[in-house]
C-alpha angles and dihedrals in degrees: 000000000000128000092250092055093051091054095038123116090255094038128116094265094054090044090055096042115037094195094053114122119191111230124207092227092050093055091045090053093047091052091049091052090047090051093049091056092048095047096038091235132140118248134200119198123186101195122184121231114281096027094116093239095164093064089039090064101029097056096053089041091055092047092048094046093052097041096047098031089238134140121237123198118210112199128190133179100219129060088220093063092039091056093044090054097046101035100034116015099040096047088049093051090044087057094043098042101023098112096044099032110024098187133173122222130184134186110230119211134178126255093261090070093063137070115246114225093202091053090048090053089049094052091047090059098034127098106263088239090101090067115067105193141047089237091057092051093047093049092047089054090053091048092050091050090052093047101040092045090051093236093138118082100188107011088225114150089235090060094058108103091226132040110257117221115256092234090057096040092062089061095050108033128093117270128193095218091052102039114117092194113191092003091062115103088223096050095113093049096034111136093216096048090045088059090044091053089051087065089066091068093042127108094186123034117193117206140153124248091252092059093042093054093040086058091045092053091050092049090049091054103033103028136273095273096045114139085211086080122094100223131063114233114287136191105211137019132207114198112199115189082026094169088081096058099098095053094044092048091048089055094053096045091052128100122224128185123175141155091264093057091051093046094049092050090051093047091049091053093047093048092052090065095048127090109297092018123126093246099040118140126186088233121048109227128213089249091058091047089051091051090050088053091050090051091054090048091051090048092052094044091048092051091052094042097050093043087074089070106070101157140030111268144136118273114226108155117074096188098046097084124058110222095226091162099060098078099045090045092051090046090051090050090049093052091050090052089052091061091058118110123008115097093341122133120237088256093053094049090048090050092049089053090051092051092047091051091047094054092043092052090053090052092045095048093048092047092048091053097043098043097044106035108115092007102085137029103220096082137043117224125199148147123247112200116189122169090349092302116118130212123187114219136194118186132174111251095210123033101184096100095047095045092042093050099041101033116022099035096041101043119066096215129022119177117196119191136170139136086248124045131140140190088247091059093046091052093048093054092049102250106155107161123031145125116259128211126177118191124180125225113265090221122112099236093164093065102025104045142045132201106218114204111178115224091218094055115154132221106257089224090066116103088230095059097100090049090049091048094053092049093046094046088052089050095048097045088049087064097040092043091236113291087131138140112203112199122201133185095219139037090225093059093043093052093045093050092045091056091047092049090055087066096047101082102260095162111160093026127109104226114194134171135194111268097034090104141339117313092250092048093049093048092049090051090048094051095047102030121107112253090348122198119186123195113200146155140196114006093026089071085078140016094043114125116183109155122189132025095323087085113036100143136044117189116198105199100191137007103266102241116162114254102260093209094059104112097237093045092046090051091047091052091050091048092052092048091051086057090055098252131125105253094204097050098036100040120001097048098045090048092050092048090053091051092048090053088051089053093048089049091067090074112063110041102153135031091254096050120115127189154124134255115206123197112197097182107103092209092079087065102030107037125074091234090056087084090062089060096045092046092058099046123095113273098269117156111257116232137175093194128090088199088070089051091051090049094051094049096038093230 
């Protein structure tokens, strides 16, 4: 069966879903994806909202995987899209295509999503001193009952019939740095490795970008075939929401060392020698006592060392800070190695190797940061200070070489798709040769949407901007009868405007803000609440899908420029300038335009939707670069009148 037949009016998708309408753009994209697999070429597709791009890449991926006996990874940035693909789109396609294309799909997750049987054993034997509250102990007892009575099928946190506390979960979940792998007595029944083995039978593996690049970072360090990775080998990759790749990859190729990391490593080593621990002995040897002393010394030195860094800032001088932790860390690693062998079990030797590697990585990362900061231009170095606790960070400034080498040159076919992609982004992720396809949204923006630009817009640098924003939001949602998503670029501004709105007579409205509950709880309240208004930042600029009248207005408070003083952004700007380019025109502006398009894209989600997008930032009207934003937005009619908004929405 050919692609065109699958998407045809009498095809299996239409027969399974009566409301399905084949779109020309969807079929064109599906053909392009099919051709990229066949020709082993990379493909970039900029697909407008409503095109049906998920089916357009899943169908040819399924056909390719089955025909060629290959495995295809589908990677997304947001949990929303990941869950939509795995829980909605894939089951639908299995029903529609099952007889002709009986494919297997799995959702891959990292170790931290699964219970660890060895840790559960350890906590069963351990003195309860590790748990600090009655609630933790009660929840642990419930978890132990579920695990030891074999009532859990997958051990996935989502499967547990209650929501475990985060402060308990960290003691019972899988952890890469503490996983014994084949040396673990629970390896054959391990929840995580059971999920990993399921990938072997899979044709389609759904992941998020974070997991994909975590696996890539492990493979880069430990080797392509390393079982330390989280993904089985694959033959092709599809990146949906591909505009996020650079930032996610940067995160996973960074190094971070803070007091918490040192303390946790020390506590893990100490716990392993206690009753119930992997390395416990009935008699405490001098070697173990010496190691305990070293752990205390490292803890004291670490407390002193990190106390030097009292605020967030860039690090420029390599010789300014004395690496007092290096020697005690190396000595601790050496003493752990000395315990290897003898009468140890295979499990104990494997665990000692893990502890040794963990300590050595801390020493190596700290040395890398302190010896190189200020001395080379390939990385940015800075201090993050949160709640008086400092973390030293090193991040690569440019990712094109790493992504080019480990993704585009090693994988036969990579498909990148998003509603927002640019040549700047493709260059920054190292994509040199590819096929390009641009497909417009099938939605009628000209008749179903408005772009409201208030004539009294204020410069966001003015001290009165938050006050103006609150008043203008109140005015707009009064016309739209709520049903509004208000997107900010900072938590400070969001919280300030939220507080001001509480005093602006919003009786009868459901006023919500990000952080007042879980994402799913907030979205449910927004969809069902009367005259709901949701204030949000960051991830809500994308991945939100609220079709119908529940969302009829999106208010973009400020143009979403990156904060130029953030260390990684500051370093990227400097890097671009050294290359002779204008950092604003070649990086900052294109990135902000992409984010604004993402924000705009929250509005029209189906062909029958109507709504208005308002931009309160006066720069879009009064700065030359404002034209760059307006040019890239969907063709909505521009208005300065709320009466036109009222007319469109019929309020």
